[in-house]
C-alpha positions as CSV (number, residue, x, y, z in Angstrom):
1,M,13.3,17.6,2.8
2,K,13.1,15.6,5.9
3,K,11.3,12.3,5.8
4,L,8.3,11.7,8.0
5,V,8.9,8.9,10.4
6,F,6.2,6.2,10.7
7,I,5.7,3.4,13.2
8,L,6.8,0.1,11.8
9,A,4.4,-2.5,13.3
10,I,5.4,-6.1,13.4
11,A,2.8,-8.5,12.2
12,V,1.8,-11.5,14.3
13,F,2.2,-13.8,11.3
14,T,5.4,-15.1,9.9
15,L,6.0,-12.7,7.0
16,Q,7.5,-13.0,3.6
17,S,8.9,-10.0,1.8
18,C,11.4,-9.0,-0.9
19,N,14.4,-6.8,-0.3
20,S,16.7,-4.9,-2.6
21,S,19.1,-7.8,-3.1
22,Q,16.2,-9.9,-4.3
23,A,15.3,-7.1,-6.7
24,K,18.7,-7.4,-8.4
25,E,18.4,-11.1,-8.6
26,N,14.9,-11.1,-10.0
27,S,14.9,-8.0,-12.2
28,N,15.9,-9.9,-15.3
29,T,13.5,-12.8,-15.1
30,N,10.5,-13.3,-17.4
31,E,7.8,-13.2,-14.7
32,T,4.3,-12.0,-15.3
33,T,3.4,-8.6,-14.1
34,I,0.8,-7.5,-11.5
35,E,-2.3,-6.3,-13.2
36,T,-3.2,-2.8,-12.1
37,P,-5.2,-0.1,-13.7
38,T,-3.1,1.7,-16.3
39,E,-4.5,5.1,-15.5
40,P,-4.8,6.7,-12.1
41,V,-8.3,6.9,-10.9
42,S,-9.7,9.5,-8.4
43,E,-10.7,7.9,-5.1
44,N,-14.2,9.4,-5.6
45,D,-14.5,6.9,-8.5
46,N,-13.7,4.0,-6.3
47,V,-17.2,3.4,-4.7
48,K,-17.6,0.1,-6.4
49,G,-14.2,-1.2,-5.4
50,G,-11.0,-2.1,-7.1
51,S,-7.6,-0.8,-6.4
52,V,-6.3,2.6,-7.5
53,K,-2.8,3.0,-9.0
54,L,-1.1,6.1,-7.6
55,T,1.2,8.4,-9.3
56,K,3.0,11.2,-7.4
57,E,0.6,13.7,-8.8
58,V,-2.5,11.8,-7.6
59,F,-0.8,11.0,-4.3
60,L,-0.1,14.7,-3.6
61,K,-3.7,15.6,-4.5
62,E,-5.6,12.9,-2.8
63,V,-3.5,11.4,0.0
64,W,-0.8,13.8,1.4
65,D,0.9,16.8,0.0
66,Y,4.3,16.3,1.6
67,N,5.7,19.3,-0.2
68,A,3.2,21.6,1.5
69,S,3.5,19.9,5.0
70,P,6.7,17.9,5.0
71,Q,6.9,17.7,8.9
72,E,3.2,16.9,9.5
73,W,1.0,14.2,8.2
74,K,-2.2,15.7,6.8
75,F,-4.4,13.1,5.1
76,K,-6.5,14.5,2.4
77,G,-8.8,11.6,1.8
78,D,-12.5,11.3,2.9
79,K,-12.2,7.5,3.6
80,P,-9.6,5.4,5.4
81,A,-7.0,4.1,2.9
82,M,-4.5,1.3,2.5
83,I,-1.4,1.7,0.2
84,D,0.3,-1.4,-1.3
85,F,3.9,-0.6,-2.2
86,Y,4.9,-3.3,-4.7
87,A,7.1,-4.1,-7.7
88,D,6.4,-6.4,-10.7
89,W,9.4,-8.6,-10.0
90,C,8.4,-9.3,-6.4
91,G,6.9,-12.8,-5.8
92,P,5.1,-11.9,-2.5
93,C,3.7,-8.8,-4.2
94,K,2.2,-11.0,-6.9
95,T,0.6,-13.2,-4.2
96,A,-0.8,-10.1,-2.4
97,A,-2.2,-8.4,-5.6
98,P,-5.3,-10.5,-6.2
99,I,-6.0,-10.7,-2.5
100,L,-5.9,-6.9,-2.2
101,E,-8.2,-6.6,-5.3
102,E,-10.7,-8.9,-3.6
103,I,-10.3,-6.9,-0.3
104,S,-10.9,-3.6,-2.3
105,N,-14.1,-5.0,-3.6
106,E,-15.3,-6.4,-0.3
107,Y,-14.6,-3.1,1.5
108,A,-15.8,-0.9,-1.4
109,G,-17.3,2.4,-0.1
110,K,-15.6,1.9,3.3
111,I,-11.9,2.2,2.4
112,I,-9.7,2.9,-0.6
113,V,-7.0,0.5,-1.6
114,Y,-4.1,2.3,-3.5
115,K,-1.1,0.7,-5.2
116,I,2.3,2.3,-5.7
117,D,4.8,0.7,-8.1
118,T,8.1,1.3,-6.3
119,Q,10.0,0.9,-9.5
120,V,8.1,3.7,-11.2
121,E,7.3,6.0,-8.3
122,R,10.7,5.9,-6.6
123,E,10.2,9.3,-4.9
124,L,7.0,8.1,-3.2
125,A,8.8,4.9,-2.0
126,G,11.6,7.1,-0.8
127,V,9.3,9.4,1.2
128,F,8.2,6.4,3.2
129,G,11.6,4.8,3.4
130,I,10.5,1.6,1.7
131,S,13.4,-0.8,1.6
132,G,11.5,-4.1,1.5
133,I,8.3,-5.0,-0.3
134,P,5.5,-5.7,-0.2
135,A,4.9,-2.9,2.3
136,F,1.5,-1.7,3.3
137,L,0.5,1.7,4.8
138,Y,-2.7,1.7,6.7
139,I,-4.1,5.3,6.8
140,P,-7.0,6.0,9.2
141,K,-9.3,8.9,8.4
142,D,-8.0,10.7,11.5
143,G,-4.7,9.9,13.2
144,K,-1.3,8.6,12.1
145,P,-0.7,5.9,9.5
146,V,0.8,2.6,10.3
147,M,3.3,0.8,8.1
148,M,3.7,-3.0,7.9
149,S,5.5,-5.2,5.5
150,G,5.4,-8.8,4.3
151,I,2.6,-11.3,3.8
152,G,1.3,-14.4,5.5
153,R,2.5,-17.9,4.8
154,S,-0.6,-18.7,2.8
155,K,-3.2,-16.8,0.8
156,E,-5.7,-17.4,3.5
157,A,-3.3,-16.1,6.2
158,T,-2.5,-13.1,4.1
159,K,-6.2,-12.2,3.6
160,N,-6.8,-12.7,7.3
161,M,-3.9,-10.4,8.1
162,F,-5.3,-7.7,5.8
163,I,-8.8,-8.0,7.3
164,E,-7.5,-7.9,10.8
165,N,-5.3,-4.8,10.1
166,I,-8.1,-3.0,8.2
167,D,-10.5,-3.7,11.1
168,K,-7.9,-2.6,13.7
169,Y,-6.3,0.4,12.1
170,L,-8.9,1.7,9.6
171,L,-12.5,0.8,10.8
172,T,-12.3,1.1,14.5
173,S,-13.5,4.3,16.2
174,N,-10.8,5.9,18.3
């Protein structure tokens, strides 16, 4: 199966991210985990906000069935979406998690915020060529998704980055 190529946009902010060498260094530490829903939830249940943890099964059903259309992006959602690719051991991912939860509540009914644990859903991470996390896929209702990685230097800068990207890639009319 050929991988779909996405545009990697460079954020204006100085970004922080984890890469695979950091994963090896940090995988044995006793750090707290990111709190996410334990069961996948349908995006139709996400009107009140909150992020939605994705499994491959839910991803294929609600986002993109890459088995059916491996060469062409066909978004299945009814609202723009954002996907957070994260891992529990990743420090910047832990910083982004509560901010994204806040964003998902503020933009409830307008966008869906999904989360993909790259350590659990390795195939999904592979489909998008994720090599550094956190990585964020912004998926407009119509058009091609945009991939970005890293967070801002502060929580405020990170939240502003998310808001600017949501407004630019997800909520503007093309």
